[in-house]
N, C-alpha and C positions, 0 to 999 in steps of 0.2 A: 485560642485553639492551637494545638500543635499541628505540624505538617501532616502527621499520620491521621489525625482526626479530620483534617480538611480533605485529605484524599478519600477517606472513608465516606465522608459526606457526599463528595462528588460521585463516588461509585454507587453508593447504596440508596441515597435519597432521590436520585434523579434517574429517569429512564435513560438507558445507554444501549445503543444498538449492539456494540461489541459483546455485551453480556446477554441482552434480552431479545434482540432480533426486531421483528417488524413493529412490535408494540412501542418501540422507542423512536420510530421513524415518523417525523412530522412533515407535513406538507405546508409550503408557504414560507416566505421570508420575513413576515411581519415581526416576529419575535426578535430575530437577530438584528433587524434594522432598528427596532426600538431600543434594544440593549446597547447597540453601538452608538446611538444618539446619546444615551446616558454616559457612555465612555468618552464622548467627545469625537466620535467618528474617526477612530484611529486608523481604519482601513484606507482612509484618504490621505494618510500622512507618510506613506512609503510606497516605493515602486514595487511591482510584483509581477510574477509569472503564475498563471493559473493552469493546473494540470488535472485532467480527467481521463477516464478510460477504465476498461474492465481489468486488464492485466498490464503490469509494467509501469503504472503511474508512480508507485513508490520508488522503484529503482531509478526511473527517469528523473524524478524530483531530486534524489540524492546525487545523481551524476551532474545535473545542472548546478546544484548548489556547490558541489566540490570544485567545479571549474571556476565559478565566480569567486569562491573563497581562495582558491589557489592563485588567482590574479589580483588579490588584495582587496576585494570588496567585502564589506561587513554584510554577511548574508544570513537572513532569517530562513528557517525551514519549518514548515508546519505539515505534519503527516499523521496518518492514522491507519490502523490501530497501532498501539505500542506492543512491544514484546514483553519486556521485563519491568520497565518503569513508566508510569504515567508521564514523567517529565521528558521522555523520548519524543513526545509529540511536538514539542516546541523547543527549538534550538537556535542559537546564534553562533555561527562559525563552529558548528559541531558540538558546542557545549550545551548541556541540558539547562532548561529554564531553572532559575534559582528557587529553592524551596520557600524561602522567605517571601519572595515576590508572589508566589501562589497563595500563601497564607494571607498576606496583606490584601491581595486582590479579592479573594473570596469573602473575607471579613468586611471589606468596604462595600461590596456590591451584593451581598447575600440577600438583603431585604428586597432590593430591586429585582433580583433574579427570581426570588420566590413569588413576588407579585406578578411577574411575567410568566411564571411556571416554565422556566427555561428547561430544555432538555440538556442532558450531559454534553451533547455535541455543541449546542449553542453556547453553553458555558465555556467550553474549551476554545471555540473559535474566537469569542470575545476576548478571552485571556491571551490568546496568541497575538491577535491584532494589537491589543494594548501594549503587550510586551515589546513587540517589534517597533511600535511608534515611540514608546518611552526610551528605547535604547537606540533610536535613530539609525536603523539598519539602512544600508544603501539600496538593498533590494531583498524581497522575501519570495521564496518559492512556496506556493500554497497548493497543497494537494486536496482535491475534492474528497469528501468522506464517502458519499454514496450518490450515484447518479450525476447530477450537474445542475439542471434547471432549478430544482428546488433545494439544492444543498446549501447549508448555511454559509459556506464560503463564497457563494455566488453574489455577494454584494460588493465585491471588489471590482475595480476597473484596471485590469492588468495592462502591462506593455504589450504582451502577446500571450496567447493561450495555446495549450497543447492537449490533444486528445490522442492517447496512445493506440488503443484498439478497442474493438467491440466484441464481446462474447455473451453467451446466454447465462448471465449470473444475476442474482437478485431478481428473478423473474416475477416473484410475488409482489414486488414494489415498482419495478421499472418497466414491466411489459414482458410478454413472452415471445416476441420476435426480435430479430436483430434490428429491424427498422425502428421499432418502438424504443428499444434501448438506446439506439444511436440518436433518436430524437431527444431523449432525456440528456444524454451527454452533450449534444450540440447546444443545449441551453446555456453553456458557458460562453458561447460566441457572442461578443458584444459589438455594438455599432462602431464601425471604423477600426476595430482592433484585429490585427492579423491573427490567423489561427493556423497551426501546424497539425497535420494528421500524420502520426508516425507510420501507419501501415495503410496502404490502399486496399480496401476490401470492396471489390466491384459492386457487390449487392447492396451496399449502403453508402457508397460514395456520393450519390445524388442527394442523400439526406443532408450531408455536410455542405455540399455545394449550394443547395437551396437556402440553407440557413445563412451561409456566408453572403450570398447575393442579397437576401432580405436585409442584412445588416451592413451592406456595403463594405464587407471585410475581405481582405486578400486571404486566399487559402493556399497553403503549400502542402502537397502530398509528399512527405519526406522520403518514403521508400522508392519513389520514382526519381529522386534527386541524387541518391548515393548508390554506387555499385557495391557489391559484396567485397570486391578487392579494395575499394576505398575505405570501407568500414574496418577491414582487418588490419589496416595500417596503425590503428590506435591500440594502445596497451591497456586494456581494461583489467582492473583488479577484480571485477565481478565476473566470475568464471562461467556462469550459466550461459550456454550457447544461445539461449533466447534473448540475451542482452543485446545481441547484434540487431535484433528487431527494434529494440528500444533506442539503440544508438542513432538510428537515422533521425528520429524525432528530436533527440537531444542536440545533435549537430545542427539541425535546422533552426532550433531555438537559439543556440549560441550565435549562429550566423545572423539571425534577426536582431539579437541584442547588440551585436557589433555594428550593424547598420544604424542602430539607435544611439550609438555613441559610446558603448561599453568597450573598454580596451581589454581584449582577451587573447593575448598571444600564447599563453601557456595552456592550451586545450588538452594536449596529451598528458601533461603533468597532472592536471586535475582529474582526468579520467582514470589515471593509473593509481590514484590515491583516494578513491571514493570512500573506502572503508575507514582509512586513517582519518580523513578530513571530517567525515560525517557520522561515523559510528554505526553505519548500516550493518544489520545482521540478518541472518536467516534466508538469504538469497543464494542458493547453491553453495551453502557453507559446508566445507569439508571438515568433518570432525576427527577423522582418522584416515590414514592412507592404507595401512595394513593391520587388520582388514579394512576395506574401504567403507566408510560411513559418511553419509551426506544428509543434510536436512534442507528443506526448502518450503517456503510459505505458500506455494501454489495451491489453490484450493477449489478450482473449478475444472471442468473437463478440458477447456482449451489450455489453461496453464499447466495442469498435470500432464497433458499430452506432450508438451514441450520438454518438461523435466524428465519424464519417463523415457523419452527417446534417448536423451543424453545418458541416463543411468543405465539403460539396457544395452547401450553401445559398448559398455565395459565388459571385458571377459570376467566371468565369475563362476565358480563351481555351484553356487546356490545364491539366488537372489532372495533377499528378505525385506519385508516392509513392516514398519510400525506405522499404523494409520489410525486416525480418529477424525470425526466429522462433527459439524454442528447440525442441529435438528432440522434447519430450514434449507439444507442442501439436497440436491437431487442425487442421493447416494447411489442409487441403482445405475445412473448414468456414469458416475465416476468408476464404479466397480466394473463397468463394461470395458473401460479403457486400460485397466491394470492387467498385467500378465498373469496367466493361469499357472505358469511353471515357476511359481514362487511360493514362499512361506510367509504367512501373514500373522501379525500380532496386533489385534485390534484393541483400541483403548478409548476411554472417554475423556475428552478435554474438560478441565476443571472450570467451566463457566456455566451459567444457567442454560445457555443455548446448547451446551455439549450434548451430543447424541449418546445416550446411555447404551452400553454394550448389550444390555438385555433387550433393548429395542432394535439394535443393529443386527443382532444374530439372525433373526428370521429373514433378514433382507440379503444375507450373504448366500450366494448360490453354492450348491453342493460341489461344484467343480473347482472351488477355491480351497486350497490347503490352509487350514487355520491352526496355528500352534497354540493360541489361547486368546481369551478375552480378558481385558484388564480394566479396572476402575481407575488406574493411575498410569499416566504417560510414562513416567520414569520406571515403573515396574515392568512395563512392556519392553522398554528399551534395554533394561538390565537383562531380561530373559533372552532377548534377541541377541545381545552381545555375548551372553554366556553360551548360546548355541552356535555361534559363528566359528568357522574355520578361517584361517588367514586368507584363503582364496575366495571367501564369500564377499558379498556386497550388501550393504544395508541402506535403505532409503527411509527417512523419517519425515512424515508430512501428512497431507490430506486436509489440514486446517492450519491457519496461522496460530491457533491456540495450542495445537500439539507442539509446534516448534517453540512457542513461548515458554513452555514448561520445562524444557530441557535443562538439566543441571549444568551441561557444558556451556550454556550461554550465560554470560554475566555482563552486566552493564557497569562501566566505571562511573562511580558517583562523584 
């Protein structure tokens, strides 16, 4: 099979949360444990850091990986979802997993996987773990896909775990209160393994403290550890203001790794080259200065609230938004936080979960100015750009999948 056929097989023949939503969400770790036994338990053959959270886990994962990489460590990085290429999910020192490795892996284990009825996510977790083991990484940064307790990545025993923050996202699978969701994320806390919490949220802090006590794990609340002045000493190339909230947790993880014997003198150098070192895209990514155009993958009320504050702090004669959503998001809640003194270009992301504009239209209140509804992200972007004056500002987002379709984003193969 060619690489393209293999990728199509993974995407189309197996349930995939990125495309299908809740139907692809499996509960229980039995499948991935059985698959990894077949693979020789690769997850036990490398050191790791495990990262969960509602917002910021992807950025935090890339920042930590960049610092390790900058200091000479062969660093694996497993993240999801991808933007342009499936291979973005699995990297070593910023380089995408090799196509031939994926082909050989799928062909070798296809029969086993089909017998186990593996989900797309279980396939890719097994692939990542085997790739990192075969290539003898010094350490791998492993991002949780969804939740924590029942996530396929949760069979690793990391050196340290990180939970970035908790928000009301994926309520149909993780629970409809912060406490319930925090309980699911806290499921990555392992016996005797330190855990860092990036942000202290008083209403759920006891959930993490209780789980840490139960596991005899030391817990560090990073936002209590670093002042804003200390955080601003670092030169982040990720320019979203919300990254300072992630930085506390990142620094606490780096400090913890140093205590465990990692030699990491070049912290600022790593933080200033996250994009160069890891290829991260779509986080407050400025596509044009005049007129100002920015995209961001924030896709829930908490995340959008952060990016919108930064966007609206800019002077502009007219604010414009290209936005699209997936069908299992609380769209009305999102539309409550967006400004009314703006012009909107609504679009449908090109995934099965994409909320069609014909279904979105009745949910948009009459006090929102709509320039048009589009079946294509790039058609919406083109019209918005055409309508802009140099003094206008355009925000593109609402969903990871809107950003993923942008023609301006390319991934170096």
